[in-house]
C-alpha positions as CSV (number, residue, x, y, z in Angstrom):
1,M,12.3,49.2,5.6
2,R,16.0,48.0,6.0
3,T,17.6,48.3,9.4
4,A,21.0,47.3,10.7
5,S,20.7,43.8,12.0
6,G,20.9,43.6,15.8
7,T,19.9,47.4,16.5
8,P,17.0,47.7,18.7
9,K,15.1,49.2,15.8
10,H,15.9,46.2,13.7
11,W,14.1,43.9,16.5
12,C,11.1,46.2,17.0
13,E,10.6,46.3,13.1
14,R,10.9,42.5,13.1
15,A,8.2,42.4,16.4
16,R,6.0,44.7,14.6
17,M,6.0,42.6,11.2
18,A,5.3,39.4,13.4
19,R,2.3,41.0,15.1
20,A,1.1,42.0,11.7
21,S,1.3,38.8,10.4
22,A,-0.5,37.2,13.5
23,S,-3.3,39.6,13.2
24,H,-4.1,37.8,9.6
25,M,-3.8,34.3,11.0
26,Q,-7.0,32.4,11.5
27,D,-5.2,29.1,13.2
28,L,-5.2,30.0,17.1
29,H,-2.1,27.9,17.7
30,A,-0.2,29.6,14.9
31,R,-1.2,33.1,15.8
32,R,-0.1,32.4,19.4
33,S,3.4,31.2,18.2
34,M,3.9,34.3,16.0
35,L,2.9,36.5,19.0
36,E,5.4,34.7,20.9
37,I,7.9,35.3,18.2
38,A,7.0,39.0,18.5
39,E,7.6,39.2,22.3
40,R,11.1,37.4,21.9
41,Y,12.1,40.2,19.3
42,E,10.8,42.8,21.8
43,R,13.2,41.2,24.1
44,K,16.1,41.6,22.1
45,A,15.5,45.1,21.3
46,R,15.2,45.9,25.2
47,R,18.5,44.0,25.4
48,A,20.1,45.8,22.4
49,E,19.1,49.2,24.0
50,A,20.7,48.2,27.3
51,K,23.9,47.1,25.7
52,P,26.4,49.9,24.6
53,A,27.3,50.1,21.1
54,G,30.6,48.1,20.3
55,I,30.7,46.0,23.4
56,T,30.0,42.1,23.0
57,L,28.6,40.4,26.1
58,P,29.6,37.2,26.8
59,P,27.4,34.0,26.4
60,N,25.2,33.2,29.3
61,N,26.8,29.9,30.5
62,N,25.0,28.5,33.1
63,N,26.1,25.1,32.5
64,K,29.8,25.2,33.7
65,G,30.4,21.4,34.5
66,H,29.3,21.9,38.5
C-alpha cells in the first residue's frame, strides 16, 4: 500500500509495518528499538492529524541563544 508521505495514514502504515517487523525479531534489544520506532511513527501521525492541510508549522527552536 502506498500513501502520501507525511499524511496520518502514511505514518500509521509505517507504524504498523514496524510493529510487524518487531513481532518477528528474536533479539530483545532490536525488538524494543523497532517498537520505539513504531511509537515515533504514531506520534507523527497524531501531529499530522492535528495540523491542518497546507499549513507548515515552524520548527521547534528552543535553543534561541539565550
